N, C-alpha and C positions, 0 to 999 in steps of 0.2 A: 538471434533473438531480436524481436522488434519492441521498441519502447516509444512512448509518446510523453512529452513533458506536459503535465497538467497545470502545475503552478510553478512560478519562478520568482525568486527574490534573491536574497543572500544565498539561499540554497535552492536546488531544483528538486521538485517532486515529480517523478515520472511513474508511468504504469506500464505493465506488460500488456502488449496487444496480441491479438490472435486474428484469425480469419474473420471471426464474427464481431470484432471490435475490441474495445478496451474492457477487459474482464471485470475490473472493479466497477466501472460505470454501468455495465450491464447488470451486475449484481444489485447495485443500488436502485436502479430503475425497476427491476423486477420484483422488488419487495412488496408484500401486501400493504394495503392502505394504512393499517394501524402502525406500521413501522416507517412510513414515509417521513414523519417528523424527525426521527433519529437520522434517517438517511440524508435529509436535507442539511443537517448540521455537520456532516463529515467533511464536505469540501472547505468549510471555514477552518476546520482543524488542519487540513492540508495546507491552506494558505498561511496559517499561523506558523506552521513548520517552515514553509518556504521563506517567510520573512525573518524568522528568528531562531530556527532550529528547535532543539528540545527545551531550551531555556524558558520559553513562554508556554510550555505545555506541562500540566501537572500529571502525576502518576495516575490520576483518575481517568485521564483521557488518552494517555500515551505511555506505554511501558513495555518492557521486554517480556515477550511470551516464552522465549527460550534463550537464556543467557549464553549457553554454550555455543549455540549456532548463530547468535546475533540476529534473532528474529524478534521484531517489534510488532506491536499492534496499536492501532487507533481504536478507541472505544467510544461508542455513543449508544446508550441504552443497552440492548442485547446484541447490537451489531459490532462486528470486529472487522477491521481491514488490516491484513497482515502485510508486513513490509520488511525491508532490510536496507542497510546503508552500504554504499560503495566504499571501498577502502580509503578513498581520499576524503571522505566525510562531507562532500558538497552535494552529493546526490542520494536521495532516498527513493527506492523503487518499491512501488505498491504491487504486491503479487496478486492478491485476491481478497474477497470478502466472505464472511460467514456469519451465521446467526449463532450466538452463544447458547449452548444447551445445558452446560454443567458449570460448576464453580471454577474449574481450571480450563485452560485453553485446550481445545480438542487436539489430541496428538496427531490425528490424521490431517487436520488443517495446518498444524505447525510443520508436519512432514512435507506437505505440499509447498509451503513457503521455503523450506530448506532446499527442496529439489529445484525450485525456480531460482533460488540464490546461487546454487551450484551451476545451473545452466547459464545464468548471467555471468558469473565469474569466468567460466570456460569461454563464453562468447567474447567477453572483454579481452581475455588473454589471447584469443585468436583474432582479435580485431574484427569480430563479426556482430557488432551491435548496429542495428539499423534503426535510425530515428525516423519516425513518421510524423507527418504534419498533424497537428491537433484538429480533429474534425468533430469532436464531441465535447460538450461542456462538462466541466467538473465543478 
């Protein structure tokens, strides 16, 4: 699994990368014009997490989407960025983004984050995490 660190402070905020780049950043850039305001606010939330962890984020902007699986979501307007925490608590991994369509988190989006978390944990156990240089701005 490939990751790139987007924000760093007391904690690290990393994102899953693919052949086409950082999925979360691609999602944010591809949004329609009427959602770009919300998209622009998400990197500031990532930075706040990097600096202080959950303590500086309210439930209105960051909360558990699935408590059993340990999946969290950043919230800005109708936008959601799903993520999970490494077992040591110092790394938050952003999996992907989605546009919220219903009152509850979309089960398919949560399932995607769960799959990526399992992939990450398996890669970590096998010492197969590859860190890429950050070449995109968050």
